[in-house]
All heavy atoms as TSV, in Angstrom:
chain	resi	resn	atom	element	x	y	z
A	1	MET	N	N	11.795	26.922	-10.980
A	1	MET	CA	C	12.653	26.476	-12.073
A	1	MET	C	C	11.781	26.127	-13.275
A	1	MET	O	O	10.816	25.386	-13.154
A	1	MET	CB	C	13.482	25.288	-11.607
A	1	MET	CG	C	14.349	24.694	-12.663
A	1	MET	SD	S	15.365	23.378	-11.962
A	1	MET	CE	C	16.860	23.735	-12.808
A	2	ALA	N	N	12.105	26.645	-14.417
A	2	ALA	CA	C	11.335	26.409	-15.633
A	2	ALA	C	C	11.645	25.014	-16.181
A	2	ALA	O	O	12.789	24.571	-16.155
A	2	ALA	CB	C	11.668	27.462	-16.684
A	3	LYS	N	N	10.600	24.381	-16.661
A	3	LYS	CA	C	10.753	23.053	-17.256
A	3	LYS	C	C	11.250	23.212	-18.690
A	3	LYS	O	O	10.743	24.025	-19.453
A	3	LYS	CB	C	9.403	22.342	-17.248
A	3	LYS	CG	C	9.459	20.933	-17.756
A	3	LYS	CD	C	8.099	20.262	-17.654
A	3	LYS	CE	C	8.158	18.862	-18.183
A	3	LYS	NZ	N	6.861	18.208	-18.124
A	4	LYS	N	N	12.250	22.462	-19.055
A	4	LYS	CA	C	12.792	22.513	-20.414
A	4	LYS	C	C	11.775	21.899	-21.374
A	4	LYS	O	O	11.246	20.822	-21.137
A	4	LYS	CB	C	14.113	21.749	-20.488
A	4	LYS	CG	C	14.724	21.780	-21.874
A	4	LYS	CD	C	16.014	20.976	-21.948
A	4	LYS	CE	C	16.515	20.949	-23.364
A	4	LYS	NZ	N	17.592	20.003	-23.539
A	5	HIS	N	N	11.504	22.596	-22.446
A	5	HIS	CA	C	10.575	22.111	-23.462
A	5	HIS	C	C	11.386	21.663	-24.659
A	5	HIS	O	O	12.049	22.457	-25.318
A	5	HIS	CB	C	9.603	23.224	-23.859
A	5	HIS	CG	C	8.498	22.745	-24.730
A	5	HIS	ND1	N	8.656	22.483	-26.062
A	5	HIS	CD2	C	7.211	22.467	-24.457
A	5	HIS	CE1	C	7.517	22.073	-26.570
A	5	HIS	NE2	N	6.614	22.054	-25.622
A	6	ASP	N	N	11.343	20.392	-24.960
A	6	ASP	CA	C	12.136	19.832	-26.052
A	6	ASP	C	C	11.209	19.470	-27.198
A	6	ASP	O	O	10.408	18.552	-27.086
A	6	ASP	CB	C	12.903	18.613	-25.565
A	6	ASP	CG	C	13.899	18.092	-26.584
A	6	ASP	OD1	O	14.040	18.673	-27.667
A	6	ASP	OD2	O	14.558	17.086	-26.280
A	7	ASP	N	N	11.295	20.213	-28.310
A	7	ASP	CA	C	10.431	19.969	-29.453
A	7	ASP	C	C	10.969	18.893	-30.394
A	7	ASP	O	O	10.301	18.533	-31.349
A	7	ASP	CB	C	10.226	21.260	-30.244
A	7	ASP	CG	C	9.323	22.239	-29.524
A	7	ASP	OD1	O	8.515	21.796	-28.690
A	7	ASP	OD2	O	9.428	23.444	-29.795
A	8	GLU	N	N	12.174	18.400	-30.139
A	8	GLU	CA	C	12.741	17.386	-31.008
A	8	GLU	C	C	12.092	16.033	-30.742
A	8	GLU	O	O	11.870	15.655	-29.604
A	8	GLU	CB	C	14.245	17.291	-30.798
A	8	GLU	CG	C	14.989	18.493	-31.306
A	8	GLU	CD	C	16.488	18.297	-31.249
A	8	GLU	OE1	O	16.943	17.159	-31.439
A	8	GLU	OE2	O	17.179	19.287	-31.009
A	9	LEU	N	N	11.802	15.332	-31.828
A	9	LEU	CA	C	11.213	14.004	-31.720
A	9	LEU	C	C	12.314	12.956	-31.827
A	9	LEU	O	O	13.281	13.133	-32.568
A	9	LEU	CB	C	10.188	13.790	-32.828
A	9	LEU	CG	C	9.010	14.763	-32.833
A	9	LEU	CD1	C	8.156	14.540	-34.066
A	9	LEU	CD2	C	8.182	14.622	-31.577
A	10	ASP	N	N	12.134	11.852	-31.123
A	10	ASP	CA	C	13.134	10.793	-31.192
A	10	ASP	C	C	13.022	10.050	-32.520
A	10	ASP	O	O	12.043	10.184	-33.249
A	10	ASP	CB	C	13.024	9.851	-29.992
A	10	ASP	CG	C	11.676	9.147	-29.907
A	10	ASP	OD1	O	11.221	8.571	-30.922
A	10	ASP	OD2	O	11.073	9.156	-28.827
A	11	ASP	N	N	14.029	9.262	-32.816
A	11	ASP	CA	C	14.093	8.549	-34.095
A	11	ASP	C	C	12.911	7.609	-34.293
A	11	ASP	O	O	12.398	7.472	-35.407
A	11	ASP	CB	C	15.398	7.769	-34.215
A	11	ASP	CG	C	16.601	8.676	-34.382
A	11	ASP	OD1	O	16.425	9.868	-34.714
A	11	ASP	OD2	O	17.728	8.194	-34.169
A	12	GLU	N	N	12.482	6.961	-33.241
A	12	GLU	CA	C	11.366	6.023	-33.335
A	12	GLU	C	C	10.071	6.744	-33.703
A	12	GLU	O	O	9.306	6.273	-34.542
A	12	GLU	CB	C	11.218	5.287	-32.003
A	12	GLU	CG	C	10.311	4.101	-32.052
A	12	GLU	CD	C	10.420	3.288	-30.780
A	12	GLU	OE1	O	10.185	3.846	-29.683
A	12	GLU	OE2	O	10.731	2.100	-30.894
A	13	THR	N	N	9.834	7.893	-33.089
A	13	THR	CA	C	8.641	8.678	-33.393
A	13	THR	C	C	8.691	9.197	-34.820
A	13	THR	O	O	7.687	9.168	-35.539
A	13	THR	CB	C	8.485	9.844	-32.394
A	13	THR	OG1	O	8.409	9.304	-31.071
A	13	THR	CG2	C	7.242	10.666	-32.684
A	14	LEU	N	N	9.862	9.650	-35.251
A	14	LEU	CA	C	10.009	10.109	-36.632
A	14	LEU	C	C	9.746	8.976	-37.620
A	14	LEU	O	O	9.118	9.189	-38.662
A	14	LEU	CB	C	11.403	10.698	-36.845
A	14	LEU	CG	C	11.669	12.024	-36.134
A	14	LEU	CD1	C	13.142	12.400	-36.265
A	14	LEU	CD2	C	10.774	13.124	-36.668
A	15	ALA	N	N	10.195	7.771	-37.297
A	15	ALA	CA	C	9.961	6.612	-38.164
A	15	ALA	C	C	8.468	6.293	-38.234
A	15	ALA	O	O	7.944	5.991	-39.315
A	15	ALA	CB	C	10.744	5.405	-37.663
A	16	LEU	N	N	7.776	6.365	-37.103
A	16	LEU	CA	C	6.335	6.120	-37.083
A	16	LEU	C	C	5.604	7.165	-37.928
A	16	LEU	O	O	4.709	6.822	-38.706
A	16	LEU	CB	C	5.808	6.133	-35.640
A	16	LEU	CG	C	4.298	6.061	-35.467
A	16	LEU	CD1	C	3.717	4.793	-36.070
A	16	LEU	CD2	C	3.933	6.178	-33.995
A	17	LEU	N	N	5.971	8.416	-37.803
A	17	LEU	CA	C	5.335	9.475	-38.587
A	17	LEU	C	C	5.571	9.281	-40.083
A	17	LEU	O	O	4.646	9.438	-40.893
A	17	LEU	CB	C	5.833	10.844	-38.134
A	17	LEU	CG	C	5.389	11.277	-36.739
A	17	LEU	CD1	C	6.099	12.556	-36.337
A	17	LEU	CD2	C	3.886	11.434	-36.660
A	18	ALA	N	N	6.777	8.910	-40.455
A	18	ALA	CA	C	7.085	8.660	-41.867
A	18	ALA	C	C	6.267	7.472	-42.378
A	18	ALA	O	O	5.744	7.494	-43.503
A	18	ALA	CB	C	8.578	8.409	-42.044
A	19	TRP	N	N	6.138	6.449	-41.559
A	19	TRP	CA	C	5.363	5.258	-41.911
A	19	TRP	C	C	3.901	5.644	-42.137
A	19	TRP	O	O	3.275	5.215	-43.107
A	19	TRP	CB	C	5.519	4.230	-40.789
A	19	TRP	CG	C	4.851	2.924	-40.993
A	19	TRP	CD1	C	5.373	1.821	-41.607
A	19	TRP	CD2	C	3.543	2.548	-40.545
A	19	TRP	NE1	N	4.473	0.783	-41.569
A	19	TRP	CE2	C	3.335	1.210	-40.920
A	19	TRP	CE3	C	2.532	3.202	-39.857
A	19	TRP	CZ2	C	2.164	0.527	-40.645
A	19	TRP	CZ3	C	1.354	2.523	-39.580
A	19	TRP	CH2	C	1.176	1.201	-39.974
A	20	CYS	N	N	3.348	6.471	-41.239
A	20	CYS	CA	C	1.959	6.919	-41.375
A	20	CYS	C	C	1.765	7.738	-42.646
A	20	CYS	O	O	0.716	7.636	-43.290
A	20	CYS	CB	C	1.527	7.727	-40.152
A	20	CYS	SG	S	1.247	6.718	-38.690
A	21	MET	N	N	2.756	8.516	-43.004
A	21	MET	CA	C	2.659	9.283	-44.243
A	21	MET	C	C	2.604	8.349	-45.451
A	21	MET	O	O	1.885	8.611	-46.421
A	21	MET	CB	C	3.825	10.267	-44.345
A	21	MET	CG	C	3.702	11.411	-43.359
A	21	MET	SD	S	5.154	12.487	-43.213
A	21	MET	CE	C	5.554	12.855	-44.887
A	22	GLU	N	N	3.330	7.251	-45.384
A	22	GLU	CA	C	3.283	6.253	-46.457
A	22	GLU	C	C	1.916	5.569	-46.501
A	22	GLU	O	O	1.372	5.328	-47.571
A	22	GLU	CB	C	4.381	5.202	-46.275
A	22	GLU	CG	C	5.720	5.643	-46.768
A	22	GLU	CD	C	5.751	5.751	-48.283
A	22	GLU	OE1	O	5.299	4.840	-48.992
A	22	GLU	OE2	O	6.236	6.786	-48.762
A	23	VAL	N	N	1.364	5.257	-45.327
A	23	VAL	CA	C	0.023	4.672	-45.276
A	23	VAL	C	C	-0.961	5.638	-45.934
A	23	VAL	O	O	-1.811	5.224	-46.732
A	23	VAL	CB	C	-0.412	4.370	-43.820
A	23	VAL	CG1	C	-1.876	3.939	-43.770
A	23	VAL	CG2	C	0.470	3.303	-43.193
A	24	GLU	N	N	-0.831	6.906	-45.618
A	24	GLU	CA	C	-1.705	7.921	-46.199
A	24	GLU	C	C	-1.661	7.886	-47.723
A	24	GLU	O	O	-2.705	7.947	-48.379
A	24	GLU	CB	C	-1.303	9.302	-45.687
A	24	GLU	CG	C	-2.121	10.431	-46.264
A	24	GLU	CD	C	-1.590	11.787	-45.858
A	24	GLU	OE1	O	-1.068	11.941	-44.740
A	24	GLU	OE2	O	-1.703	12.707	-46.685
A	25	THR	N	N	-0.477	7.766	-48.301
A	25	THR	CA	C	-0.372	7.736	-49.762
A	25	THR	C	C	-1.097	6.530	-50.341
A	25	THR	O	O	-1.720	6.627	-51.406
A	25	THR	CB	C	1.093	7.760	-50.245
A	25	THR	OG1	O	1.773	6.601	-49.790
A	25	THR	CG2	C	1.815	9.005	-49.780
A	26	HIS	N	N	-1.048	5.402	-49.645
A	26	HIS	CA	C	-1.759	4.201	-50.113
A	26	HIS	C	C	-3.270	4.391	-50.011
A	26	HIS	O	O	-4.016	3.955	-50.903
A	26	HIS	CB	C	-1.318	2.970	-49.321
A	26	HIS	CG	C	0.060	2.517	-49.640
A	26	HIS	ND1	N	0.389	1.831	-50.791
A	26	HIS	CD2	C	1.226	2.657	-48.962
A	26	HIS	CE1	C	1.678	1.565	-50.810
A	26	HIS	NE2	N	2.212	2.064	-49.706
A	27	LEU	N	N	-3.727	5.022	-48.942
A	27	LEU	CA	C	-5.158	5.272	-48.787
A	27	LEU	C	C	-5.661	6.228	-49.868
A	27	LEU	O	O	-6.747	6.022	-50.431
A	27	LEU	CB	C	-5.459	5.826	-47.391
A	27	LEU	CG	C	-5.199	4.868	-46.218
A	27	LEU	CD1	C	-5.395	5.588	-44.890
A	27	LEU	CD2	C	-6.082	3.636	-46.303
A	28	VAL	N	N	-4.884	7.246	-50.163
A	28	VAL	CA	C	-5.258	8.204	-51.207
A	28	VAL	C	C	-5.263	7.513	-52.575
A	28	VAL	O	O	-6.175	7.720	-53.386
A	28	VAL	CB	C	-4.327	9.441	-51.181
A	28	VAL	CG1	C	-4.530	10.313	-52.410
A	28	VAL	CG2	C	-4.555	10.239	-49.896
A	29	ALA	N	N	-4.284	6.671	-52.822
A	29	ALA	CA	C	-4.232	5.938	-54.091
A	29	ALA	C	C	-5.451	5.035	-54.255
A	29	ALA	O	O	-5.884	4.766	-55.379
A	29	ALA	CB	C	-2.947	5.116	-54.175
A	30	ALA	N	N	-6.018	4.597	-53.130
A	30	ALA	CA	C	-7.187	3.722	-53.173
A	30	ALA	C	C	-8.495	4.511	-53.274
A	30	ALA	O	O	-9.569	3.919	-53.324
A	30	ALA	CB	C	-7.215	2.830	-51.935
A	31	GLY	N	N	-8.405	5.849	-53.279
A	31	GLY	CA	C	-9.609	6.642	-53.499
A	31	GLY	C	C	-9.999	7.611	-52.393
A	31	GLY	O	O	-10.920	8.395	-52.564
A	32	ALA	N	N	-9.330	7.556	-51.261
A	32	ALA	CA	C	-9.644	8.499	-50.180
A	32	ALA	C	C	-9.053	9.864	-50.522
A	32	ALA	O	O	-8.060	9.955	-51.237
A	32	ALA	CB	C	-9.051	8.006	-48.860
A	33	THR	N	N	-9.686	10.906	-50.001
A	33	THR	CA	C	-9.064	12.217	-50.126
A	33	THR	C	C	-7.948	12.293	-49.100
A	33	THR	O	O	-7.903	11.509	-48.143
A	33	THR	CB	C	-10.061	13.358	-49.861
A	33	THR	OG1	O	-10.454	13.320	-48.483
A	33	THR	CG2	C	-11.280	13.259	-50.770
A	34	THR	N	N	-7.045	13.233	-49.285
A	34	THR	CA	C	-5.960	13.416	-48.321
A	34	THR	C	C	-6.540	13.689	-46.939
A	34	THR	O	O	-6.077	13.121	-45.944
A	34	THR	CB	C	-5.032	14.563	-48.757
A	34	THR	OG1	O	-4.480	14.231	-50.028
A	34	THR	CG2	C	-3.914	14.782	-47.764
A	35	GLU	N	N	-7.554	14.535	-46.869
A	35	GLU	CA	C	-8.172	14.862	-45.580
A	35	GLU	C	C	-8.809	13.635	-44.935
A	35	GLU	O	O	-8.655	13.413	-43.735
A	35	GLU	CB	C	-9.221	15.957	-45.756
A	35	GLU	CG	C	-9.817	16.425	-44.449
A	35	GLU	CD	C	-10.788	17.575	-44.602
A	35	GLU	OE1	O	-10.916	18.138	-45.699
A	35	GLU	OE2	O	-11.425	17.908	-43.595
A	36	GLU	N	N	-9.498	12.818	-45.723
A	36	GLU	CA	C	-10.105	11.590	-45.188
A	36	GLU	C	C	-9.040	10.648	-44.647
A	36	GLU	O	O	-9.199	10.067	-43.577
A	36	GLU	CB	C	-10.920	10.876	-46.274
A	36	GLU	CG	C	-12.192	11.569	-46.657
A	36	GLU	CD	C	-12.844	10.965	-47.895
A	36	GLU	OE1	O	-12.145	10.320	-48.725
A	36	GLU	OE2	O	-14.057	11.168	-48.049
A	37	ALA	N	N	-7.960	10.488	-45.402
A	37	ALA	CA	C	-6.879	9.596	-44.980
A	37	ALA	C	C	-6.244	10.096	-43.684
A	37	ALA	O	O	-6.033	9.317	-42.755
A	37	ALA	CB	C	-5.833	9.469	-46.078
A	38	GLN	N	N	-5.949	11.391	-43.628
A	38	GLN	CA	C	-5.341	11.955	-42.427
A	38	GLN	C	C	-6.266	11.834	-41.228
A	38	GLN	O	O	-5.830	11.453	-40.134
A	38	GLN	CB	C	-4.969	13.416	-42.664
A	38	GLN	CG	C	-3.808	13.580	-43.611
A	38	GLN	CD	C	-3.560	15.030	-43.985
A	38	GLN	OE1	O	-4.320	15.924	-43.637
A	38	GLN	NE2	N	-2.464	15.259	-44.701
A	39	ASP	N	N	-7.546	12.140	-41.423
A	39	ASP	CA	C	-8.512	12.034	-40.326
A	39	ASP	C	C	-8.601	10.603	-39.813
A	39	ASP	O	O	-8.630	10.362	-38.604
A	39	ASP	CB	C	-9.896	12.509	-40.758
A	39	ASP	CG	C	-9.990	14.015	-40.927
A	39	ASP	OD1	O	-9.060	14.735	-40.485
A	39	ASP	OD2	O	-10.993	14.470	-41.515
A	40	HIS	N	N	-8.632	9.651	-40.739
A	40	HIS	CA	C	-8.727	8.241	-40.337
A	40	HIS	C	C	-7.495	7.819	-39.537
A	40	HIS	O	O	-7.624	7.163	-38.497
A	40	HIS	CB	C	-8.883	7.348	-41.576
A	40	HIS	CG	C	-8.926	5.901	-41.249
A	40	HIS	ND1	N	-9.990	5.301	-40.616
A	40	HIS	CD2	C	-8.012	4.926	-41.428
A	40	HIS	CE1	C	-9.730	4.024	-40.433
A	40	HIS	NE2	N	-8.528	3.770	-40.917
A	41	ILE	N	N	-6.332	8.197	-40.009
A	41	ILE	CA	C	-5.099	7.826	-39.298
A	41	ILE	C	C	-5.078	8.465	-37.912
A	41	ILE	O	O	-4.721	7.812	-36.930
A	41	ILE	CB	C	-3.857	8.207	-40.135
A	41	ILE	CG1	C	-3.788	7.313	-41.385
A	41	ILE	CG2	C	-2.580	8.076	-39.305
A	41	ILE	CD1	C	-2.774	7.758	-42.419
A	42	GLU	N	N	-5.493	9.720	-37.813
A	42	GLU	CA	C	-5.530	10.383	-36.504
A	42	GLU	C	C	-6.534	9.721	-35.562
A	42	GLU	O	O	-6.236	9.511	-34.389
A	42	GLU	CB	C	-5.883	11.864	-36.677
A	42	GLU	CG	C	-4.767	12.677	-37.268
A	42	GLU	CD	C	-5.159	14.124	-37.520
A	42	GLU	OE1	O	-6.159	14.592	-36.929
A	42	GLU	OE2	O	-4.469	14.775	-38.305
A	43	GLU	N	N	-7.710	9.387	-36.090
A	43	GLU	CA	C	-8.749	8.763	-35.266
A	43	GLU	C	C	-8.352	7.357	-34.819
A	43	GLU	O	O	-8.770	6.901	-33.756
A	43	GLU	CB	C	-10.067	8.705	-36.035
A	43	GLU	CG	C	-10.685	10.071	-36.256
A	43	GLU	CD	C	-11.828	10.048	-37.256
A	43	GLU	OE1	O	-12.192	8.950	-37.749
A	43	GLU	OE2	O	-12.342	11.136	-37.577
A	44	GLN	N	N	-7.568	6.676	-35.629
A	44	GLN	CA	C	-7.172	5.298	-35.340
A	44	GLN	C	C	-5.675	5.212	-35.002
A	44	GLN	O	O	-5.027	4.203	-35.277
A	44	GLN	CB	C	-7.487	4.410	-36.553
A	44	GLN	CG	C	-8.942	4.382	-36.943
A	44	GLN	CD	C	-9.810	3.778	-35.865
A	44	GLN	OE1	O	-9.412	2.843	-35.183
A	44	GLN	NE2	N	-11.008	4.305	-35.705
A	45	ALA	N	N	-5.142	6.252	-34.395
A	45	ALA	CA	C	-3.701	6.344	-34.140
A	45	ALA	C	C	-3.153	5.145	-33.373
A	45	ALA	O	O	-2.088	4.618	-33.711
A	45	ALA	CB	C	-3.377	7.636	-33.404
A	46	GLU	N	N	-3.876	4.697	-32.366
A	46	GLU	CA	C	-3.386	3.564	-31.568
A	46	GLU	C	C	-3.323	2.295	-32.412
A	46	GLU	O	O	-2.367	1.529	-32.325
A	46	GLU	CB	C	-4.287	3.359	-30.352
A	46	GLU	CG	C	-3.737	2.341	-29.384
A	46	GLU	CD	C	-4.556	2.256	-28.104
A	46	GLU	OE1	O	-5.014	3.307	-27.609
A	46	GLU	OE2	O	-4.717	1.129	-27.617
A	47	TRP	N	N	-4.329	2.075	-33.238
A	47	TRP	CA	C	-4.375	0.890	-34.104
A	47	TRP	C	C	-3.203	0.920	-35.101
A	47	TRP	O	O	-2.527	-0.088	-35.303
A	47	TRP	CB	C	-5.722	0.869	-34.826
A	47	TRP	CG	C	-5.967	-0.322	-35.703
A	47	TRP	CD1	C	-5.930	-1.635	-35.338
A	47	TRP	CD2	C	-6.306	-0.288	-37.086
A	47	TRP	NE1	N	-6.233	-2.432	-36.419
A	47	TRP	CE2	C	-6.475	-1.621	-37.508
A	47	TRP	CE3	C	-6.500	0.731	-38.003
A	47	TRP	CZ2	C	-6.821	-1.962	-38.807
A	47	TRP	CZ3	C	-6.850	0.387	-39.301
A	47	TRP	CH2	C	-6.996	-0.949	-39.686
A	48	TYR	N	N	-2.980	2.092	-35.706
A	48	TYR	CA	C	-1.868	2.209	-36.649
A	48	TYR	C	C	-0.521	2.062	-35.949
A	48	TYR	O	O	0.397	1.447	-36.495
A	48	TYR	CB	C	-1.933	3.539	-37.409
A	48	TYR	CG	C	-2.922	3.495	-38.543
A	48	TYR	CD1	C	-4.166	4.101	-38.437
A	48	TYR	CD2	C	-2.621	2.834	-39.726
A	48	TYR	CE1	C	-5.081	4.051	-39.482
A	48	TYR	CE2	C	-3.532	2.778	-40.773
A	48	TYR	CZ	C	-4.751	3.388	-40.642
A	48	TYR	OH	O	-5.654	3.326	-41.674
A	49	THR	N	N	-0.408	2.596	-34.753
A	49	THR	CA	C	0.838	2.442	-33.994
A	49	THR	C	C	1.111	0.969	-33.724
A	49	THR	O	O	2.243	0.503	-33.873
A	49	THR	CB	C	0.767	3.239	-32.674
A	49	THR	OG1	O	0.543	4.621	-32.986
A	49	THR	CG2	C	2.049	3.102	-31.874
A	50	ASP	N	N	0.083	0.235	-33.360
A	50	ASP	CA	C	0.236	-1.210	-33.142
A	50	ASP	C	C	0.712	-1.908	-34.414
A	50	ASP	O	O	1.607	-2.763	-34.360
A	50	ASP	CB	C	-1.078	-1.835	-32.662
A	50	ASP	CG	C	-1.442	-1.449	-31.246
A	50	ASP	OD1	O	-0.571	-0.923	-30.510
A	50	ASP	OD2	O	-2.619	-1.657	-30.862
A	51	MET	N	N	0.117	-1.552	-35.547
A	51	MET	CA	C	0.521	-2.187	-36.806
A	51	MET	C	C	1.969	-1.849	-37.148
A	51	MET	O	O	2.712	-2.707	-37.642
A	51	MET	CB	C	-0.415	-1.773	-37.941
A	51	MET	CG	C	-1.787	-2.410	-37.829
A	51	MET	SD	S	-2.781	-2.241	-39.327
A	51	MET	CE	C	-3.301	-0.531	-39.193
A	52	PHE	N	N	2.383	-0.608	-36.869
A	52	PHE	CA	C	3.771	-0.206	-37.093
A	52	PHE	C	C	4.708	-1.079	-36.276
A	52	PHE	O	O	5.681	-1.628	-36.799
A	52	PHE	CB	C	3.941	1.273	-36.729
A	52	PHE	CG	C	5.363	1.752	-36.736
A	52	PHE	CD1	C	5.999	2.044	-37.920
A	52	PHE	CD2	C	6.056	1.918	-35.548
A	52	PHE	CE1	C	7.318	2.500	-37.931
A	52	PHE	CE2	C	7.368	2.376	-35.545
A	52	PHE	CZ	C	8.004	2.662	-36.741
A	53	TYR	N	N	4.411	-1.229	-34.989
A	53	TYR	CA	C	5.285	-2.016	-34.121
A	53	TYR	C	C	5.172	-3.518	-34.384
A	53	TYR	O	O	6.082	-4.270	-34.056
A	53	TYR	CB	C	5.024	-1.693	-32.648
A	53	TYR	CG	C	5.611	-0.360	-32.265
A	53	TYR	CD1	C	4.799	0.719	-31.951
A	53	TYR	CD2	C	6.991	-0.162	-32.252
A	53	TYR	CE1	C	5.344	1.957	-31.617
A	53	TYR	CE2	C	7.542	1.060	-31.926
A	53	TYR	CZ	C	6.714	2.110	-31.606
A	53	TYR	OH	O	7.267	3.336	-31.292
A	54	ASP	N	N	4.068	-3.946	-35.006
A	54	ASP	CA	C	3.936	-5.349	-35.399
A	54	ASP	C	C	4.693	-5.652	-36.687
A	54	ASP	O	O	4.762	-6.801	-37.117
A	54	ASP	CB	C	2.460	-5.722	-35.572
A	54	ASP	CG	C	1.731	-5.845	-34.248
A	54	ASP	OD1	O	2.392	-5.934	-33.186
A	54	ASP	OD2	O	0.482	-5.836	-34.258
A	55	GLY	N	N	5.245	-4.612	-37.322
A	55	GLY	CA	C	6.076	-4.809	-38.498
A	55	GLY	C	C	5.350	-4.802	-39.827
A	55	GLY	O	O	5.941	-5.185	-40.846
A	56	LEU	N	N	4.098	-4.365	-39.861
A	56	LEU	CA	C	3.388	-4.302	-41.132
A	56	LEU	C	C	3.976	-3.201	-42.003
A	56	LEU	O	O	4.430	-2.177	-41.497
A	56	LEU	CB	C	1.901	-4.023	-40.907
A	56	LEU	CG	C	1.008	-5.236	-40.659
A	56	LEU	CD1	C	1.285	-5.841	-39.317
A	56	LEU	CD2	C	-0.439	-4.860	-40.793
A	57	THR	N	N	3.948	-3.421	-43.294
A	57	THR	CA	C	4.366	-2.375	-44.210
A	57	THR	C	C	3.223	-1.362	-44.319
A	57	THR	O	O	2.066	-1.685	-43.999
A	57	THR	CB	C	4.679	-2.937	-45.606
A	57	THR	OG1	O	3.447	-3.404	-46.182
A	57	THR	CG2	C	5.715	-4.035	-45.552
A	58	PRO	N	N	3.507	-0.162	-44.788
A	58	PRO	CA	C	2.424	0.799	-44.995
A	58	PRO	C	C	1.341	0.262	-45.939
A	58	PRO	O	O	0.152	0.488	-45.713
A	58	PRO	CB	C	3.135	2.013	-45.596
A	58	PRO	CG	C	4.518	1.936	-45.024
A	58	PRO	CD	C	4.821	0.471	-45.000
A	59	ALA	N	N	1.750	-0.476	-46.959
A	59	ALA	CA	C	0.771	-1.048	-47.891
A	59	ALA	C	C	-0.129	-2.067	-47.190
A	59	ALA	O	O	-1.340	-2.094	-47.419
A	59	ALA	CB	C	1.489	-1.689	-49.078
A	60	GLU	N	N	0.462	-2.893	-46.334
A	60	GLU	CA	C	-0.328	-3.878	-45.589
A	60	GLU	C	C	-1.301	-3.192	-44.631
A	60	GLU	O	O	-2.446	-3.634	-44.499
A	60	GLU	CB	C	0.596	-4.817	-44.813
A	60	GLU	CG	C	1.415	-5.736	-45.691
A	60	GLU	CD	C	2.513	-6.468	-44.946
A	60	GLU	OE1	O	3.012	-5.946	-43.921
A	60	GLU	OE2	O	2.889	-7.576	-45.388
A	61	ALA	N	N	-0.848	-2.147	-43.983
A	61	ALA	CA	C	-1.714	-1.412	-43.054
A	61	ALA	C	C	-2.870	-0.756	-43.790
A	61	ALA	O	O	-4.016	-0.811	-43.339
A	61	ALA	CB	C	-0.898	-0.357	-42.288
A	62	ALA	N	N	-2.589	-0.167	-44.931
A	62	ALA	CA	C	-3.650	0.459	-45.711
A	62	ALA	C	C	-4.652	-0.586	-46.198
A	62	ALA	O	O	-5.862	-0.354	-46.172
A	62	ALA	CB	C	-3.058	1.213	-46.907
A	63	LYS	N	N	-4.143	-1.744	-46.594
A	63	LYS	CA	C	-5.035	-2.814	-47.051
A	63	LYS	C	C	-5.961	-3.247	-45.920
A	63	LYS	O	O	-7.158	-3.459	-46.145
A	63	LYS	CB	C	-4.205	-4.002	-47.538
A	63	LYS	CG	C	-5.011	-5.112	-48.140
A	63	LYS	CD	C	-4.135	-6.212	-48.702
A	63	LYS	CE	C	-4.966	-7.326	-49.280
A	63	LYS	NZ	N	-4.134	-8.406	-49.830
A	64	GLN	N	N	-5.447	-3.350	-44.706
A	64	GLN	CA	C	-6.289	-3.721	-43.563
A	64	GLN	C	C	-7.318	-2.623	-43.287
A	64	GLN	O	O	-8.462	-2.921	-42.953
A	64	GLN	CB	C	-5.442	-3.975	-42.317
A	64	GLN	CG	C	-4.757	-5.300	-42.353
A	64	GLN	CD	C	-4.250	-5.723	-41.000
A	64	GLN	OE1	O	-4.664	-5.220	-39.965
A	64	GLN	NE2	N	-3.327	-6.670	-41.001
A	65	ALA	N	N	-6.921	-1.381	-43.432
A	65	ALA	CA	C	-7.837	-0.273	-43.185
A	65	ALA	C	C	-8.974	-0.251	-44.205
A	65	ALA	O	O	-10.088	0.141	-43.887
A	65	ALA	CB	C	-7.084	1.046	-43.225
A	66	LEU	N	N	-8.674	-0.686	-45.413
A	66	LEU	CA	C	-9.672	-0.663	-46.480
A	66	LEU	C	C	-10.521	-1.925	-46.509
A	66	LEU	O	O	-11.503	-1.978	-47.254
A	66	LEU	CB	C	-8.963	-0.478	-47.828
A	66	LEU	CG	C	-8.249	0.866	-47.989
A	66	LEU	CD1	C	-7.323	0.831	-49.202
A	66	LEU	CD2	C	-9.239	1.999	-48.075
A	67	ALA	N	N	-10.185	-2.905	-45.713
A	67	ALA	CA	C	-10.933	-4.180	-45.711
A	67	ALA	C	C	-12.292	-4.027	-45.052
A	67	ALA	O	O	-12.567	-3.195	-44.271
A	67	ALA	CB	C	-10.130	-5.255	-44.998
């Protein structure tokens, strides 16, 4: 029996991805290149996920990343 492959993401995951995209814009505004910002978010995915669930705004998360 073939396993069903579901490419749809749940609402929570979509919200996290949108939040990370906002963090990226703040990092770029602070001087990072888009590639640097994306690489940093990917490398620190668990840390950013924690900040998302802790209720930080994207601006607050970017500020912590730049500290």
